[in-house]
C-alpha positions as CSV (number, residue, x, y, z in Angstrom):
1,M,35.6,-40.7,-2.3
2,S,34.8,-37.3,-3.8
3,A,35.6,-34.5,-2.3
4,P,32.7,-32.9,-0.3
5,V,30.4,-30.1,-1.8
6,Y,29.7,-27.3,0.6
7,L,26.7,-24.7,-0.1
8,D,26.2,-21.0,1.6
9,V,22.5,-21.0,2.4
10,A,20.4,-17.8,3.6
11,L,17.8,-17.9,6.2
12,N,14.9,-16.3,7.0
13,L,16.5,-14.9,9.9
14,P,17.5,-11.6,11.3
15,L,21.0,-12.6,11.0
16,R,23.4,-10.9,8.5
17,R,25.0,-13.8,7.5
18,E,25.0,-16.8,5.4
19,F,25.1,-20.3,7.0
20,T,27.7,-23.0,5.4
21,Y,25.9,-27.0,4.6
22,A,27.3,-30.4,3.1
23,L,25.7,-31.4,0.2
24,P,24.9,-35.1,0.4
25,A,26.5,-37.5,-1.7
26,G,24.0,-37.8,-4.6
27,L,22.7,-34.9,-4.5
28,R,22.8,-32.1,-7.0
29,A,21.7,-28.3,-6.0
30,E,21.9,-25.0,-8.0
31,V,22.3,-21.4,-6.5
32,G,18.6,-20.5,-6.2
33,N,16.9,-23.6,-4.6
34,R,15.5,-24.0,-1.6
35,V,16.7,-26.5,0.7
36,L,15.8,-27.4,4.0
37,V,18.7,-27.6,6.6
38,P,18.8,-28.3,10.6
39,F,19.6,-24.7,12.7
40,R,19.7,-24.9,16.2
41,G,17.5,-27.6,17.2
42,R,14.8,-27.0,14.6
43,R,14.4,-27.6,10.7
44,M,14.6,-24.3,8.3
45,P,14.2,-23.4,4.6
46,G,16.6,-21.5,3.1
47,V,17.8,-20.6,-0.4
48,V,20.9,-21.7,-1.9
49,T,23.3,-18.3,-2.7
50,A,26.3,-20.2,-3.3
51,V,27.8,-23.8,-4.9
52,G,31.3,-25.4,-4.3
53,V,32.5,-22.9,-1.5
54,A,35.4,-23.3,0.6
55,C,35.6,-24.7,3.7
56,T,38.3,-24.5,6.2
57,L,35.8,-26.6,9.2
58,A,36.7,-30.3,9.3
59,P,34.0,-32.5,7.2
60,G,32.6,-33.9,10.2
61,K,32.0,-30.7,11.6
62,V,29.6,-29.3,8.5
63,R,26.2,-30.5,9.1
64,P,24.7,-31.5,5.6
65,I,21.3,-30.4,4.5
66,E,18.1,-32.4,4.9
67,R,17.0,-32.3,1.8
68,I,16.2,-30.0,-1.3
69,V,12.6,-28.7,-1.1
70,D,11.7,-28.4,-4.8
71,A,14.4,-28.9,-7.7
72,G,12.4,-27.3,-10.2
73,T,12.3,-24.0,-8.0
74,V,15.4,-21.9,-9.3
75,L,15.1,-18.6,-8.4
76,P,16.7,-16.7,-11.7
77,P,20.4,-14.7,-10.9
78,A,18.7,-11.3,-11.4
79,L,16.5,-12.2,-8.3
80,L,19.1,-13.4,-6.2
81,V,21.1,-10.1,-6.8
82,L,18.0,-7.9,-6.4
83,A,17.8,-9.7,-3.0
84,R,21.7,-8.6,-1.9
85,R,20.5,-4.8,-3.3
86,I,17.7,-5.2,-1.0
87,A,19.5,-6.3,2.1
88,E,22.3,-3.3,1.9
89,E,19.9,-0.5,1.2
90,Y,17.3,-1.6,3.7
91,G,19.0,-3.0,6.8
92,C,17.8,-6.5,7.0
93,S,19.5,-10.1,6.3
94,L,19.9,-11.6,2.5
95,G,16.9,-14.4,3.8
96,E,14.9,-12.4,4.5
97,A,14.9,-10.3,1.2
98,L,15.0,-13.3,-0.2
99,D,11.9,-14.8,1.1
100,A,10.0,-11.8,0.2
101,T,10.5,-13.3,-3.4
102,L,8.7,-16.1,-3.4
103,P,4.7,-16.1,-2.2
104,A,4.2,-18.8,0.5
105,A,2.4,-20.8,-2.1
106,A,5.4,-21.6,-4.2
107,K,7.2,-22.8,-0.8
108,A,5.2,-25.7,-0.1
109,R,4.9,-29.0,-2.6
110,G,1.3,-30.3,-3.5
111,E,-2.3,-29.2,-3.0
112,R,-2.5,-26.8,0.7
113,R,-5.3,-26.8,2.7
114,I,-5.5,-23.5,4.3
115,P,-7.7,-23.1,7.9
116,H,-10.8,-20.7,7.1
117,L,-13.6,-19.5,9.2
118,E,-16.9,-19.9,8.6
119,L,-20.1,-19.6,10.4
120,A,-22.1,-22.2,12.3
121,V,-25.0,-20.3,12.3
122,T,-27.3,-18.5,10.1
123,F,-26.3,-14.8,9.6
124,A,-29.0,-13.6,11.9
125,E,-27.5,-15.8,14.9
126,A,-25.0,-14.7,14.5
127,E,-26.0,-10.9,14.6
128,R,-27.8,-11.4,18.0
129,S,-24.3,-13.2,19.4
130,W,-22.1,-10.7,18.5
131,L,-24.6,-8.0,19.8
132,D,-24.3,-9.7,23.3
133,L,-20.8,-10.3,23.4
134,E,-20.2,-6.6,22.7
135,E,-19.3,-5.7,26.3
136,K,-18.8,-9.5,28.1
137,A,-16.2,-10.5,25.0
138,Q,-15.1,-7.7,22.5
139,E,-12.7,-9.4,21.1
140,R,-14.7,-12.5,20.4
141,S,-17.7,-10.0,18.8
142,R,-15.5,-8.8,17.0
143,V,-14.5,-11.6,15.4
144,L,-17.8,-13.1,14.9
145,R,-19.3,-10.2,13.2
146,A,-15.9,-10.0,10.2
147,V,-16.5,-13.3,9.7
148,A,-20.3,-13.0,9.2
149,E,-19.5,-9.5,7.1
150,F,-16.4,-11.8,4.6
151,G,-19.9,-13.5,3.0
152,A,-17.3,-16.7,2.5
153,P,-15.1,-18.8,4.8
154,M,-12.6,-16.9,5.4
155,P,-8.7,-17.1,6.1
156,V,-7.6,-17.4,10.0
157,L,-4.7,-15.3,9.3
158,D,-6.9,-12.6,7.4
159,V,-9.4,-13.0,10.3
160,R,-6.4,-12.3,13.0
161,R,-4.8,-9.4,11.0
162,R,-8.1,-7.4,10.4
163,T,-9.6,-7.7,14.0
164,G,-6.2,-7.2,15.4
165,T,-6.7,-10.8,17.8
166,S,-5.1,-14.0,18.3
167,D,-6.1,-17.3,18.0
168,S,-8.2,-17.7,21.7
169,P,-11.6,-15.6,20.7
170,W,-12.0,-17.7,17.6
171,Q,-10.7,-20.9,18.9
172,T,-13.6,-20.1,21.9
173,L,-16.5,-19.1,19.0
174,V,-15.8,-22.7,17.6
175,K,-15.9,-24.2,20.8
176,H,-19.8,-23.0,21.3
177,G,-21.0,-23.9,18.1
178,L,-21.4,-20.4,16.3
179,L,-18.0,-20.7,13.7
180,R,-16.8,-23.8,12.2
181,R,-13.1,-24.2,11.0
182,V,-12.7,-26.0,7.8
183,L,-9.6,-26.6,5.8
184,V,-10.3,-25.2,2.2
185,A,-8.5,-26.9,-0.5
186,Q,-6.5,-23.4,-2.3
187,R,-7.0,-24.9,-5.9
188,G,-6.3,-22.3,-8.6
189,E,-8.8,-20.2,-10.0
190,D,-8.9,-18.6,-13.5
191,L,-8.6,-14.5,-12.9
192,A,-11.0,-13.3,-15.3
193,L,-10.6,-10.0,-17.4
194,G,-11.2,-6.4,-16.0
195,T,-15.2,-5.4,-16.1
196,G,-15.5,-3.9,-19.4
197,E,-12.2,-3.5,-21.2
198,T,-12.0,-4.3,-24.3
199,V,-9.1,-4.8,-27.2
200,V,-9.8,-1.2,-29.2
201,R,-6.3,0.0,-29.4
202,H,-5.9,3.9,-29.7
203,E,-3.7,5.5,-32.1
204,L,-1.4,7.7,-30.2
205,N,-1.8,11.7,-30.5
206,A,2.1,13.6,-31.2
207,E,2.4,13.5,-26.8
208,Q,2.2,10.0,-26.7
209,L,4.4,9.2,-29.6
210,A,6.9,11.0,-28.7
211,A,7.1,9.1,-25.4
212,A,6.4,6.0,-26.4
213,D,9.1,6.2,-29.4
214,A,11.5,7.2,-26.8
215,V,11.2,4.2,-24.6
216,R,10.5,2.2,-27.6
217,A,14.2,3.3,-28.5
218,A,15.7,2.0,-25.4
219,V,13.7,-1.2,-25.8
220,A,15.4,-1.9,-29.0
221,A,18.6,-1.2,-27.6
222,R,18.1,-3.4,-24.7
223,R,19.3,-0.4,-23.1
224,H,18.4,0.2,-19.3
225,E,17.1,3.8,-18.6
226,V,14.7,4.8,-16.1
227,F,11.8,7.4,-18.1
228,L,9.5,9.7,-15.7
229,L,6.3,10.0,-17.7
230,H,4.6,12.8,-16.4
231,G,1.3,13.0,-17.6
232,V,-1.9,14.7,-16.5
233,T,-4.7,12.7,-15.3
234,G,-6.8,11.3,-18.3
235,S,-3.4,12.0,-20.7
236,G,-3.5,8.1,-21.5
237,K,0.0,6.8,-20.0
238,T,-1.7,3.1,-20.2
239,E,-1.8,3.7,-23.8
240,V,1.7,4.4,-24.0
241,Y,2.5,1.6,-21.5
242,L,0.7,-0.7,-23.9
243,H,2.3,0.4,-27.1
244,V,5.8,-0.1,-25.5
245,L,4.7,-3.1,-24.5
246,E,3.9,-4.5,-27.8
247,A,7.5,-3.7,-28.8
248,V,8.8,-5.9,-25.9
249,R,7.2,-8.8,-26.8
250,A,7.7,-8.6,-30.4
251,Q,11.5,-9.1,-28.8
252,G,10.0,-12.0,-27.1
253,R,10.8,-10.2,-23.3
254,G,8.6,-10.4,-20.8
255,A,7.3,-7.3,-18.6
256,I,6.7,-6.2,-15.2
257,V,3.5,-3.3,-14.3
258,L,3.3,-2.3,-11.0
259,V,0.3,-0.5,-9.7
260,P,-0.4,0.9,-6.2
261,E,-4.0,-0.4,-5.3
262,I,-6.0,-4.3,-5.2
263,S,-9.0,-1.9,-6.3
264,L,-7.0,-0.9,-9.4
265,T,-6.1,-4.0,-10.5
266,P,-9.0,-6.0,-12.2
267,Q,-9.2,-2.7,-14.3
268,T,-5.5,-2.4,-15.5
269,V,-5.4,-6.5,-15.5
270,G,-8.4,-6.2,-17.9
271,R,-6.4,-3.5,-20.3
272,F,-3.7,-5.5,-20.8
273,R,-5.2,-9.0,-21.2
274,A,-7.3,-7.7,-23.9
275,R,-4.1,-6.8,-25.5
276,F,-1.7,-9.6,-24.8
277,P,-3.0,-13.1,-23.7
278,D,0.0,-14.5,-21.7
279,V,-1.2,-11.8,-18.5
280,A,-0.5,-13.0,-15.0
281,V,-1.4,-11.3,-12.0
282,L,0.1,-11.1,-8.6
283,H,-1.2,-8.9,-5.4
284,S,-2.1,-10.2,-2.0
285,G,-6.3,-9.9,-3.2
286,L,-5.4,-13.1,-4.5
287,T,-5.8,-16.5,-2.7
288,E,-2.3,-18.0,-1.7
289,A,-2.9,-20.5,-4.3
290,Q,-3.8,-18.1,-6.8
291,R,-0.5,-16.6,-6.0
292,G,1.2,-19.9,-6.5
293,Q,-0.3,-20.6,-9.7
294,Q,0.5,-17.4,-11.2
295,W,3.5,-17.6,-9.8
296,R,4.5,-21.1,-11.4
297,Q,3.2,-20.1,-14.6
298,I,5.8,-17.3,-14.9
299,L,8.5,-19.6,-13.5
300,S,7.9,-21.8,-16.6
301,G,7.6,-19.0,-19.1
302,R,4.0,-19.4,-19.9
303,A,2.9,-15.7,-18.9
304,Q,5.5,-12.9,-19.8
305,V,3.5,-10.0,-19.0
306,V,2.8,-9.7,-14.9
307,V,0.6,-7.0,-13.8
308,G,0.2,-6.4,-9.8
309,A,0.6,-4.9,-6.5
310,R,4.1,-3.7,-5.3
311,S,5.4,-8.0,-4.6
312,A,4.8,-8.6,-8.3
313,L,8.2,-6.7,-8.1
314,F,9.8,-10.3,-7.5
315,A,7.8,-12.1,-10.8
316,P,10.6,-14.9,-11.8
317,L,10.8,-13.6,-15.4
318,R,13.6,-14.7,-17.4
319,D,14.1,-12.1,-20.3
320,L,12.8,-8.9,-18.8
321,G,12.3,-6.1,-21.1
322,L,10.4,-3.6,-19.2
323,I,9.5,-2.5,-16.0
324,V,6.5,-0.1,-15.3
325,V,5.2,1.6,-11.6
326,D,2.3,3.3,-12.7
327,E,1.3,6.2,-10.0
328,E,4.8,6.0,-9.0
329,H,4.2,8.6,-6.0
330,E,2.1,6.0,-4.5
331,G,3.1,5.5,-0.8
332,T,1.5,1.9,-1.1
333,F,4.7,1.2,-2.7
334,K,6.6,1.2,0.2
335,Q,6.8,-2.5,2.3
336,E,5.8,-1.8,6.2
337,N,7.1,-4.9,7.4
338,T,10.3,-6.3,7.1
339,P,12.0,-6.3,4.4
340,R,11.3,-2.7,4.5
341,Y,12.2,-2.2,0.6
342,H,10.6,0.6,-2.0
343,A,9.2,-0.9,-4.6
344,R,9.7,1.8,-7.0
345,E,13.6,2.4,-5.9
346,M,13.8,-1.6,-6.6
347,A,12.4,-1.4,-9.3
348,V,15.1,0.8,-10.9
349,A,17.4,-1.9,-9.5
350,R,15.5,-4.6,-10.9
351,G,16.1,-2.9,-14.7
352,E,19.7,-1.9,-13.9
353,I,20.8,-5.6,-12.7
354,E,19.0,-6.9,-16.1
355,S,19.5,-3.7,-18.6
356,A,15.6,-2.9,-18.9
357,P,14.7,-0.1,-19.0
358,V,11.8,1.6,-16.4
359,I,9.0,3.9,-16.8
360,L,7.8,5.6,-13.7
361,G,4.4,7.1,-14.3
362,S,2.2,9.6,-12.6
363,A,0.4,13.0,-12.9
364,T,2.3,13.9,-9.4
365,P,5.3,12.4,-9.6
366,S,7.2,12.2,-6.0
367,L,9.8,15.1,-5.6
368,E,12.3,12.4,-5.5
369,S,11.9,11.1,-9.1
370,Y,11.3,14.6,-9.9
371,G,14.5,15.8,-8.5
372,R,16.4,12.6,-10.3
373,A,14.8,13.9,-13.6
374,R,16.0,17.5,-13.1
375,R,19.2,16.8,-12.4
376,G,19.5,14.5,-15.5
377,A,19.7,10.7,-13.6
378,Y,15.9,10.1,-15.0
379,R,14.8,11.3,-18.8
380,L,11.6,13.6,-18.5
381,L,8.9,13.0,-20.8
382,E,5.6,14.8,-20.8
383,L,2.0,14.4,-21.3
384,R,0.3,17.8,-20.9
385,Q,-3.1,17.3,-22.7
386,R,-5.9,15.1,-22.4
387,A,-6.0,11.9,-24.7
388,G,-9.3,11.7,-27.0
389,A,-11.9,13.9,-26.1
390,G,-11.4,14.1,-22.5
391,Q,-10.8,17.6,-21.3
392,L,-9.4,18.9,-17.7
393,P,-12.0,19.7,-15.3
394,R,-12.6,23.2,-14.1
395,I,-11.7,23.3,-10.1
396,V,-13.7,25.6,-7.8
397,I,-12.3,26.6,-4.2
398,E,-15.2,26.4,-1.9
399,D,-13.9,28.8,1.3
400,L,-15.8,26.7,4.4
401,R,-14.7,30.1,6.5
402,V,-17.3,31.9,5.3
403,A,-20.2,29.4,5.0
404,E,-23.2,30.1,6.4
405,K,-25.4,28.2,8.7
406,P,-27.6,26.6,5.6
407,D,-24.1,25.4,4.0
408,W,-24.0,22.2,6.6
409,V,-26.2,19.3,6.5
410,N,-26.4,16.9,9.9
411,G,-23.1,18.3,10.9
412,V,-21.6,17.5,6.8
413,P,-20.0,20.9,5.3
414,I,-21.7,20.9,1.9
415,S,-21.9,24.4,0.4
416,R,-24.2,26.0,-1.5
417,T,-22.4,25.4,-4.4
418,L,-21.5,22.1,-3.9
419,R,-25.1,21.0,-3.6
420,R,-26.3,23.3,-6.6
421,L,-23.4,21.4,-8.9
422,M,-25.1,17.9,-7.7
423,E,-28.9,19.1,-8.4
424,E,-27.7,19.8,-11.8
425,R,-26.1,16.5,-12.3
426,M,-28.6,14.5,-10.9
427,R,-31.3,16.0,-13.4
428,A,-28.6,15.4,-16.4
429,R,-28.5,12.0,-15.0
430,D,-24.2,12.5,-14.4
431,Q,-22.5,10.5,-12.2
432,V,-21.3,12.3,-9.0
433,I,-18.2,11.2,-6.7
434,L,-17.8,12.7,-3.1
435,F,-14.4,12.5,-1.7
436,L,-13.3,12.8,2.3
437,N,-10.1,11.0,3.5
438,R,-12.0,9.8,6.7
439,R,-13.9,6.8,7.0
440,G,-16.5,6.3,10.0
441,F,-19.2,9.3,11.2
442,A,-17.4,11.0,13.2
443,P,-13.3,11.2,14.2
444,V,-14.4,12.6,17.8
445,L,-16.9,12.9,20.5
446,I,-16.4,15.6,22.8
447,C,-18.5,16.0,26.0
448,G,-20.2,19.4,25.4
449,K,-19.7,20.7,29.4
450,C,-16.2,19.8,30.3
451,G,-14.8,19.2,26.8
452,S,-13.3,15.8,27.3
453,T,-13.2,13.3,24.5
454,L,-13.3,9.9,24.3
455,R,-10.0,8.0,23.5
456,C,-8.6,4.5,23.6
457,E,-7.6,3.0,26.4
458,R,-4.5,0.7,24.8
459,C,-3.7,4.0,22.5
460,A,-3.0,8.0,22.9
461,V,-6.0,8.3,19.9
462,T,-9.6,9.6,20.3
463,M,-12.0,6.8,19.2
464,T,-14.0,7.3,15.8
465,Y,-17.8,7.1,16.4
466,H,-19.2,4.4,13.7
467,L,-22.9,5.2,13.3
468,R,-24.3,1.8,11.6
469,R,-22.4,-0.2,14.2
470,G,-23.3,2.2,17.5
471,R,-19.9,2.0,18.3
472,L,-16.4,3.6,19.1
473,V,-13.5,2.1,16.8
474,C,-10.1,3.1,17.7
475,H,-8.2,2.8,14.0
476,Y,-5.2,1.4,15.4
477,C,-5.4,-1.2,17.9
478,C,-9.1,-2.3,16.8
479,A,-11.1,-1.8,20.3
480,E,-14.5,-1.0,20.2
481,R,-17.2,0.1,22.7
482,R,-20.7,0.9,23.3
483,R,-21.6,4.8,22.9
484,P,-21.9,5.8,26.3
485,E,-25.3,7.9,27.5
486,M,-23.0,10.3,29.3
487,C,-19.8,11.8,29.7
488,P,-17.5,9.5,31.7
489,T,-15.4,12.7,33.2
490,C,-18.6,14.6,34.4
491,S,-21.4,12.7,33.6
492,H,-23.0,15.2,31.4
493,P,-25.6,13.5,29.1
494,R,-24.6,15.6,26.0
495,L,-22.1,13.9,23.5
496,H,-21.4,15.9,20.5
497,E,-20.2,14.5,17.3
498,L,-17.7,16.3,16.2
499,G,-15.5,16.5,12.3
500,T,-16.9,14.3,9.5
501,G,-16.5,11.1,8.0
502,T,-17.7,9.3,5.0
503,E,-20.2,7.9,7.0
504,R,-22.1,10.9,8.2
505,V,-21.6,12.0,4.2
506,T,-23.4,9.6,3.0
507,E,-26.7,10.1,5.6
508,A,-26.4,13.6,4.7
509,V,-26.5,12.9,0.7
510,K,-28.9,10.7,1.1
511,G,-31.3,13.2,3.1
512,L,-30.5,15.4,0.2
513,F,-31.0,13.1,-2.3
514,P,-33.8,10.6,-1.2
515,D,-34.6,9.5,-4.1
516,R,-30.7,8.5,-6.0
517,I,-28.4,5.9,-5.2
518,V,-25.8,6.9,-3.1
519,V,-23.4,4.4,-1.9
520,R,-20.3,4.6,0.2
521,M,-16.8,2.9,-0.5
522,D,-14.1,2.7,2.2
523,A,-12.7,0.1,4.1
524,D,-16.2,-0.4,6.1
525,T,-18.0,-1.4,3.0
526,T,-15.3,-3.4,1.6
527,A,-14.7,-6.2,4.1
528,A,-16.0,-8.7,2.2
529,R,-14.1,-10.6,-0.6
530,G,-14.9,-9.1,-4.0
531,S,-16.7,-5.8,-2.7
532,H,-14.1,-3.4,-4.3
533,E,-15.0,-4.9,-7.5
534,Q,-18.6,-5.0,-7.4
535,I,-18.9,-1.3,-6.0
536,L,-16.8,-0.5,-9.0
537,T,-18.9,-2.4,-11.6
538,A,-22.2,-1.2,-10.2
539,F,-21.0,2.4,-10.8
540,R,-19.2,2.0,-14.1
541,K,-22.9,1.0,-15.0
542,K,-24.5,3.7,-14.1
543,Q,-26.2,2.2,-11.0
544,I,-25.0,4.1,-8.4
545,D,-25.7,8.0,-8.9
546,I,-23.3,9.4,-6.1
547,L,-20.1,7.5,-4.2
548,V,-18.9,8.8,-1.2
549,G,-15.2,7.3,-1.1
550,T,-11.7,7.7,0.6
551,Q,-8.3,7.5,-1.2
552,M,-9.3,4.5,-2.9
553,L,-11.5,6.2,-5.3
554,A,-9.0,8.9,-6.2
555,K,-6.3,6.4,-8.3
556,G,-6.3,5.4,-11.3
557,H,-10.2,4.8,-12.2
558,D,-11.6,6.0,-15.3
559,F,-15.5,6.8,-15.2
560,P,-16.5,8.6,-18.0
561,D,-20.2,9.7,-16.6
562,V,-18.7,11.8,-13.8
563,T,-18.7,15.0,-14.5
564,L,-18.7,16.5,-10.8
565,V,-16.2,15.7,-8.0
566,G,-16.8,17.5,-4.4
567,V,-13.9,17.3,-2.0
568,I,-15.6,17.4,1.4
569,S,-12.8,18.8,3.0
570,A,-9.5,19.1,1.3
571,D,-7.5,20.0,4.1
572,T,-7.7,16.5,5.6
573,G,-4.0,15.5,6.1
574,L,-2.6,18.9,5.2
575,F,-1.2,19.7,9.0
576,V,-0.3,16.1,10.1
577,P,3.4,16.6,11.4
578,D,5.4,14.6,8.5
579,Y,7.5,16.3,6.0
580,R,5.2,14.9,3.0
581,A,2.0,16.2,4.1
582,A,1.8,18.9,1.8
583,E,3.6,17.2,-1.0
584,R,0.6,14.2,-0.3
585,T,-2.3,16.8,0.0
586,F,-1.2,18.2,-3.6
587,Q,-1.0,14.8,-5.1
588,L,-4.1,13.0,-3.5
589,L,-5.9,16.1,-4.6
590,S,-5.0,16.1,-8.5
591,Q,-6.0,12.5,-8.9
592,V,-8.9,13.1,-7.2
593,A,-9.8,16.0,-9.4
594,G,-9.0,13.8,-12.4
595,R,-11.9,11.7,-12.1
596,A,-14.2,14.1,-13.7
597,G,-14.5,15.0,-17.3
598,R,-12.8,11.8,-18.4
599,G,-15.3,11.0,-20.8
600,D,-16.8,13.8,-23.4
601,K,-18.7,15.8,-20.9
602,P,-16.8,18.7,-19.6
603,G,-16.6,18.1,-15.4
604,I,-16.1,20.3,-12.7
605,V,-14.5,19.7,-9.0
606,V,-15.1,21.7,-5.8
607,F,-12.4,21.9,-3.3
608,Q,-14.4,23.0,0.3
609,T,-11.0,24.2,2.6
610,L,-10.8,26.0,5.5
611,N,-7.0,27.0,4.2
612,P,-7.8,28.5,0.9
613,D,-4.8,30.1,0.4
614,N,-2.2,27.2,1.2
615,Y,0.2,26.9,-1.7
616,A,-0.7,23.2,-2.4
617,I,-4.6,24.2,-2.3
618,Q,-3.9,26.5,-4.7
619,A,-1.6,24.5,-6.6
620,A,-3.9,21.3,-6.8
621,A,-7.0,23.7,-8.1
622,R,-4.9,25.1,-11.2
623,L,-3.4,21.3,-11.7
624,D,-0.1,23.6,-11.7
625,Y,2.3,20.8,-10.8
626,D,5.5,22.6,-11.3
627,A,4.4,25.5,-9.1
628,F,4.1,23.2,-6.3
629,V,7.4,21.8,-7.3
630,R,9.0,25.3,-6.8
631,T,7.8,26.3,-3.4
632,E,8.1,22.8,-1.7
633,L,11.5,22.3,-2.8
634,G,12.4,25.6,-1.4
635,F,11.4,24.2,1.6
636,R,12.9,20.7,1.7
637,R,16.0,22.4,0.7
638,D,15.8,25.1,3.7
639,T,15.4,22.0,5.9
640,G,17.5,19.1,4.6
641,Y,14.6,16.6,3.5
642,P,14.7,14.4,0.6
643,P,15.1,14.9,-2.1
644,Y,18.5,16.8,-0.5
645,S,19.0,13.9,1.8
646,R,18.0,10.2,2.7
647,L,16.2,9.3,5.7
648,V,16.2,6.9,8.0
649,R,13.8,6.5,10.9
650,V,14.5,4.2,14.0
651,L,11.3,3.4,15.8
652,F,11.3,2.5,19.8
653,E,8.3,0.6,20.7
654,G,8.4,-0.8,24.4
655,L,5.7,-1.3,27.6
656,A,8.7,1.0,29.8
657,L,8.9,4.6,28.6
658,P,12.2,5.2,31.0
659,T,13.7,1.9,28.8
660,V,12.4,3.1,25.2
661,Q,14.1,6.3,26.2
662,A,17.3,5.1,27.5
663,Q,17.5,2.8,24.1
664,S,16.3,5.9,21.8
665,A,19.2,8.0,23.5
666,E,22.1,6.0,23.3
667,V,21.4,5.0,19.4
668,A,21.3,8.9,18.7
669,G,24.2,9.1,20.6
670,T,26.1,6.5,18.5
671,L,25.4,9.0,15.5
672,R,26.3,12.1,16.4
673,D,30.3,12.1,15.0
674,L,29.4,11.1,11.6
675,P,30.3,14.0,8.9
676,G,27.1,14.8,6.6
677,V,24.6,12.6,9.3
678,V,22.3,14.5,11.3
679,P,20.4,12.4,13.9
680,L,17.0,14.7,14.8
681,G,15.8,13.4,18.4
682,P,15.2,11.2,19.9
683,A,11.4,12.4,20.3
684,P,7.9,11.1,21.3
685,A,6.7,9.5,17.9
686,I,3.4,11.4,16.5
687,Q,1.3,8.4,18.0
688,E,3.2,8.4,21.2
689,R,1.3,5.1,22.3
690,L,-0.1,2.3,20.3
691,K,-1.4,-1.0,22.0
692,D,-0.1,-0.4,25.1
693,R,3.5,0.4,23.6
694,H,4.9,3.6,24.4
695,R,7.3,5.0,21.1
696,M,9.9,7.2,20.1
697,H,12.1,7.4,17.5
698,V,15.1,8.8,15.9
699,L,15.3,10.2,12.4
700,V,18.6,10.1,10.9
701,K,19.3,12.9,7.8
702,C,22.2,11.6,5.5
703,A,23.6,14.1,2.9
704,T,25.5,12.1,0.5
705,R,25.7,8.5,-0.2
706,E,28.6,8.6,1.9
707,A,26.9,9.3,4.9
708,F,23.7,7.2,4.5
709,L,26.7,3.9,4.2
710,A,28.6,5.4,7.2
711,A,25.1,5.7,9.2
712,M,23.8,2.3,8.0
713,A,27.1,0.6,8.8
714,R,26.3,2.3,12.7
715,L,22.5,0.8,12.5
716,A,23.2,-2.7,11.2
717,T,22.6,-4.2,15.1
718,V,20.5,-1.7,16.1
719,E,17.7,-4.3,16.1
720,D,19.8,-6.9,17.9
721,R,18.4,-4.5,20.8
722,T,14.8,-6.2,20.8
723,T,13.9,-7.9,23.7
724,Q,10.1,-9.1,25.1
725,T,8.9,-5.9,26.1
726,L,11.2,-3.6,23.3
727,R,10.6,-3.7,19.5
728,V,13.2,-1.8,17.4
729,T,12.5,-1.0,13.8
730,L,14.9,0.3,11.4
731,D,13.0,1.8,8.5
732,V,15.0,3.2,5.7
733,D,13.0,5.9,3.4
734,P,10.3,5.4,5.6
735,G,6.5,5.8,4.3
736,S,5.1,7.1,7.5
737,L,6.6,9.3,10.8
738,L,3.0,8.6,12.6
């Protein structure tokens, strides 16, 4: 008999170790194969991480694997190394990191039939039913409305995620004949070119050519180098990517292009597919089968260029020659669930593993990336001028502190300057974007007599009023309630809408321009599948005159007929108690300003603000990144925040406040003796109660790499404190402190 062969297998469990199994005779396994193994009374999938390992146990005590799930699915070695890097850097298990590298459809064989929900009645009947259910069965009302507004069979998992409910509400609706559960065979669909994209190849100007040549030299040498491409909005960064990609494809190598938003992907895909025939797409807006189909095309080598959001980082390309991270400053590159990796940082790691150059592109680079470029770790490439006929817009700051009563339109601040400019653009048949990063009609309903506000019963936040629904909505737990006729505290009959959201702006603008097409684009109006692209396509075709929206309008879109951008409130987000508040404000204002004047017509931008002297707003109005960085880095240096330290957040959420307080204090105490480690807290989180759970956090500043490793060693098992009533989360480089 031949000697038994043993395998190490990583399981998708929060256990920081791998498990040894025996390989049955007649089977052959490779590192990177997926296998099914017995584990504590159940069968679990795992990934083979080593073959032929030593085992000191008696052969009869080592359990064999049950089967190899898919012998044809072998992860490239580089992805295994990357998964280990993620596990080390972000405090998760190797199995959890490896699980992130595979789309769900790639983990199953054959055609999957996914449970969906669809209406079993007409839309009008569904609307009557969800209105009837609003008070007596709120969760059922929410589910029914979500499925109806989606406009197509909706995956059950999406229904649960979007409405914050369990299975019980939809199961009851199915039982009562309002919804129908259907199994939809998820067949692959071809993905069309982005609307309006052509194969035109633009010649590079001198700045673009210098940047492209620098990267092409690294491509030719097969040398890993990180380039920070700092280019003003409209400077042609995408054309630089395309020219470099031509050199990569000429070598027969592949490339990954990461973009921050699903809404950007169709346009970006169109630009790349128009030039290269072998482009695959990976992002969460696809069905599971589409993701699986695209993943298999990459694995087989039929697709060599991958465009997508965060998960595209794990595309199984075998010979990677380039990684591009477009809009590298965006917070959406940070994964909020386990494994909580940052795609920008891991893109650099994968480039290092595969000896591939990495381009980080942005008009407003993150301070972490810019700091590394200043220290020489990254190579800085700059594009200071817009490409083609486009000119940087003129930006005007409107001080709302001196606004007079006529400057307010139905509770919305629209200054005389902004209104006059909108009137001029409407006469010229140009297009206008109005930006406000807050959805709903009004974020607060307040009593005019006692001053009390209507707050969520489960969360320590006010509920946002949505006019079209006539409902108050909690944007954290999705709870809803009718707008009361009188104050619940003092019974006063007047409740005032305080503050402004995109819905209120839209209503005000429709009143000012009743003969123009005004459309709103935010999370409420893009609930239906494909609605992002429908609105953007209509706007590009000039079927919309004024587009009102949130930050999904600010990033990467190219609208050549937009000559005016109005920022209704430049202060939104400026005073959030987060050390990145000023940086995010500057980035968002700079990005949204960049939507104006991208064609051959000059653009103008109006920032309306109550804080016109704030350094972030002043720098954004001058599009002066260097001035902002000098000021902000001074504050970061004085306070020891990134990029002058590495930050780790430990979040405690529980039903019993004393338990949360005790556990967080105990963890903070274990870190206080480490040199170079500064634990802050424990302190209540900014959102101190969500979904009935009290929340406290400990922030850990690590001044050096050694201090970070020491802190992570102490925190390696902190998530093991999680119980049925307490959840503990370890988050390295947190994207938000809320």
